[in-house]
C-alpha positions, 0 to 999 in steps of 0.5 A: 568580752570574748578576749576576757573569757579566753584570758580567764580560761587560760588562767584557770588552765595555767593554775590547774597545770601548776597545781598538778605538780608538787613542785615546778622547775622554779621550786628547787626545794619543798618542805618535809614535815618530820615525824617518826615511825608510828608505834604499833597499836597493840591494843587495837581490836582486829574486829574491823579487819574481819567486818566484811561489810565494812572493809570491802568498799569505801564509804565514798569514792575518791573525789578525783575519779569518775563517778561509780556505776554498776560496772565499777567497784571500790575496795579498801586495802590494808597494809601487811603491817596491819595484819602483822599488828593484829596477829602479834597483839600478845608480842610485847617486843614488836616495835615500829623499827622491827616492823620496818626492818621486816618490810625491808627484808621482804623487799629484798626477797621480792626483788630477787624473786622478780629477777629470778622470774625474768631470768627464767622467762620462756620456760614452759612445759606440760606435765602429766601427773597424779594430783599427789606428785604434780610439780613444775619449775615456775617462779613467781614475782611474789616472794614469801610473805612479801605481798604488801596489801590485802583485802577481803574477798568472797569466794564461792556461792554462798561467798565465804570471805577471806584475806587475799593479797593483791599483787601487780607482779603476779597473774594466777589467782589462788586460794588454799582449799580443803582437803589439805595435803599441806596448808599453812595457817591462815586467819579464816577457815580454809575454803571448802569447794564442796560447799560451793554451788559455783565451783567447777574444774577445768579440763586438761588441754583446754585453752584456759588450762594452756594459759598456765605457764606450766600446766599439769594434768591429773591423769585420774580425772583429766583435770587441769593442775597448777603450781606456783613456786616462789623464790624462797621455796614456798609454793601452792599447788592443786586443781585449776578451777573456776569460781565466783568471786564476790566484792561486797555486793558485786559478783564476778563469775567464772574466774579461773583460779588455783584451788591449792591443796598443797601449800607451803609458805607463810603468807601472814594469815592471808588465804591466797592471792589476787593476781593483778598482773598483765598476763592472761590469767590475771584478775583484771584481764579475766574480768576485763569485759565486766570492768573495762580492763581498768583498775587503779589504786591509791596507797596512803602513807601509813606513817601519817594516816590510819585510813585504808588505801583504796582499789577501784575497778571499772570506769571509776578507776580513771582519774580526771587529772591523771597524767599517762605514760604508755605501757611497754611490752616485754615479749618474753614475759607478759606479767609485769607493767613496763614503763618508759623512764627517761630520767630524774630532776633534783632541785629543779635540774635534770640529773646529769648522767641519767638517760633513757638508755640506762632503763632500756628494755632489751626486747630480744632478751627480755632484760632491763627495763622499768616496771611499776610494782605494788608489792615492792616498797623501795624503788630500785634503779640500775646502779649508775642511775642510782648513784647519780640520783643519790649524789644529786640529792646529797648535794642539794641536801648538804645543809642537813645533818648526815646520819648512819646508813640503815639497811638498804639505804646509804643516804640518811640524815639525822633530823632529830629535834626538827619539825620541818626541813627544806629538801630538794624536789625530786621529779621522775620523767616518764614518756609523756608524764612528769611525776613530781614526788611529795617530799614524804615519798623519798625521804622517809623515817626509819626509826623513832629517833628522827632518822630519815633516809633517801628511799631509793636503792641500787640494783645490779640486775639491770631491771629497775622497779618503781616501788610503792613508797614512791607511789604513795598519795597518787592514784595509779591508773592501770588502763589495760584497754588503752595500754597506759598507766597514769598518775594523779596526785592527791588521789586518796582524798 
């Protein structure tokens, strides 16, 4: 009887292990269901995007995360293209292809900005200025308009809801504030700190002010000043303050944020940014005591589903079936989430020529390494790794008709007239975690005519980036307390 139970348990564990992956070593191919890019719905009402009671929390928690408690919260995330659609309802020329090309253009700017930030690591100075002429040379990982996902968050008391971009490549939380010396157009009214009972300034020289990479000081009132500049020249500057943030019914008090009175750039209607990076001023670190320094998200494939993505804070963020890989530390820069990537498999076989040495983080200089980023769409690999991966995929996909190159992509296929095709499996091998990608996470539609491309690209900077296309469908768990990142398949269910 005991032997029977043991055998049964072993069988169940084996089934669970196999079901975790989309492909095992014996499955060299998997099926890709082909579909074109969805056309923008220009007749859709934007009312739901502005419904604070509906967009802030999922109606139910994903089935594979721990049950929510009073110290957990869940939000709906919307992709930038949704807001672009809403703001461009009167533009009859907007197409699926034009939106996708804009996404790739944003991607190029963002990758360059991240590389610029790492090249400029270690720069720090304290400036004493009047509020009107505060300046600094800080470069952020977020390029103009490149924040890919957003939600609505209440600012102040009583809460006034605004779109906020969410970004794992930035730390400082900020929002446009009145009075504006210069503010770009946003979808909601500009936040007025004088109408909030919980708004407070931060004094110069305090530990909180000194957490800024380049703090400034207003000599007139001795208040801390901030500025964040982006790779394209846009920026936000103003008072560094504290305020209450409201996520539907959950309030988070005394969050340090930038109240921007001088802002230049186009964030496509969003009022500001919620930094989800690894630095001391990011929201996860500031709210760590309340939410256990844990959060996760699951990004849906927008080409196949209209449902929103989800973001969860607290114990509920940790999936029961996630496979974890340790976080690595870059001593020169604490904003980004570095992972140990050892190689790839294509069609069930390890790709020759891709080793962990191609993804090594040089801790003495801060160069190289691999980061995971929510705001980068296309995964970038060092050129030798990319070429080896691309060639292995092309060899396994030789039965597919090649198509012309498209933008960043030089491995494209003409799948017009087909409803499904067999494609080689692709697995990413991290330290302690093998992540088997669904076919739709690496062979993606780029137009409405049946053109598909291999969704990886090379980089010459030495830094590799795991982008959000490859993350789609996985619940990606950021456990800062445990210094690890996890991947759980079917995490959006």
